[in-house]
N, C-alpha and C positions, 0 to 999 in steps of 0.2 A: 055074420058073413063067415064062411068057411075059410080057413087058412089056404093060401095058395102054395103050391110046390115051387121049388126054385126054377125048374124047367118051365112051368107054366108062366111064371113071372117074367122070366127072360124072354120068352116067345112074345108074350103080350106087350112087354115094353119094347121090344125090337119092332113090333108092328106099329105101335104108337109113334115111336121116333121116326119110322120110315114115312109117316104121313105128314108130319109138321116138326118144326124145330122145338125142342124142350131143353131146359136146363137140368143139370144133375140134381139140383135140390127138389124139382118136381118129381123126378124119378124116385128118389129116396122117399119122399112123402107118400107116393103111391104104394111103394113096397111096404112101408110102415102100416098104412091103413089095410093092406091085404094080409097083414100078419106074417110077412117073410121074416125069417130069422136074420139077425145082424150079420152073421158070418156070410150067409147067402147073398145079402144085400151087397156086401163088399165085392164078392165075386161076380155078381151080375153088373154092378157099376164098372168093374174093371173090364168085363166083356164089352159093355156098351160104349165105353170110352175108347178101347183099343180098336174096335170096329168102326169107330166114328159114327155111331148112332147118336151119341151125345157129345157135344162139344160147346162148352160154356162161351167160348169167344165167338164162335160162329152164331150161337143163339143170341148173344148180346148185340151183335151187329145187326142181325135181322130185327130183333126187338126194338132197338134204338130207331132204326129206319122207319119201321112200321108205325111206331108211336109218334114220331115227328111228322111223317107224311100224312097219315090217315087220322090220328087223333089230335094233331096239331098241338103236340106238347112241346115245351122248351127243354133245355139241358137239365135244369134241377128237377123237374118232375119225372124225367126219364131216368135219371140217376137214382132218384129215390125209389122208383119201381124196381130197377135193377137190384138195389140194395135189399129190398123186400124178397126178392127171389134168390137171395144169397149168392150173387155174382161176385166174385173176388174184385177187391177194389182196384187191383192193377189192371185187370180186364176192363172194368168199367171206365177207368181213366183213358186207357188207350183207345177204346171204342168211341168215347165221347170227344176225345181230342181229334179224331180222325174226321169228324163232321165239322165242316167249315161253317163260319159265322154266316156266310151268304144263305146257306141252307136254312138256318133258323130265321133269318130275315125274310127269306122268301115265303116262309109259312106265317110269320107274325104280321107282316104287312096287310095281306088280305084278311087275316082273322081280325085285326083291329078295325079295318075299314068296315067289315061286315057288322061288327059289334056296335060300331059308332051309330049305325042306322037305327039300332033298337033301344038305344039308351036315351032316356029322358034327363035332361039336366037344365038348370036355370041359367047357367053360363058356360063359357068355354073352359074356365078352370075346373068346375064340377064335372064336366064331360070328360076332360083329360084325367082327372083324378079316378074316375070310375074306370076309364079304359086301362090305366095304369094298374089298378087293382086286379082287373080282369086278366091282364097279361101275366101278372105275378102269379095269380092263381093257376095259370097254365104252365108255369115253370120257366118263364123267360125272365131274364134279368132286368133290373130297372133301367140300366144303361141301354139295352137293346129296345126296350119300350120307348124310352125318351128319344132315341134316334128315329124310330118309326114315326112317332107322333110329330117329331120336328120335320120329317121329310113329307108329311102329309100336307096337302094343299091349304088345310085350315091352320096349320101350324101348331105350335105348342104354347100359345099365349097363356100366361099365368103359371105354367108348371116348369119354371126354370129353377128347380130345386136339384141340389147335387148331393148324393149320398156318399159320405166318407166316414169309415170306422164307427158305424153304429149310430151316427147323428146326421140329421138332415140340416143343410145349410142353404140359405136363400142367396 
């Protein structure tokens, strides 16, 4: 691929950012792949942030809301995905703290209810264990999962386990 000039890269990235939210790391990676010089990358990033084409906090808010609402992810999985996108930890914390516990629970309850129908289990304990594993894999905390399973009509029989400091207690 032929190297792109600074002007071409700036115009192309401006167009990309006008269509959808992107984080600064994604823009830097694109410029690196295009062979844009490091000094030019810094100038382009300055232009993109000054003109609000790129705003990592705005991106993180949209990203978190989309992942929770459409992908049905929990806080931990969203946080990990934002870490992979090199979103600053202060921004990650602020964005995730702004999302209420009720929003996570509104996603988790129907998710577990739907998953319950497709799980084969010998008993209620095995069913709840499988549901807990599923919820954890989606990034929800064990406490959130336990509350949802406890709220469920079938209850949480057999899964009265409490997690404290790396050990499970009955």
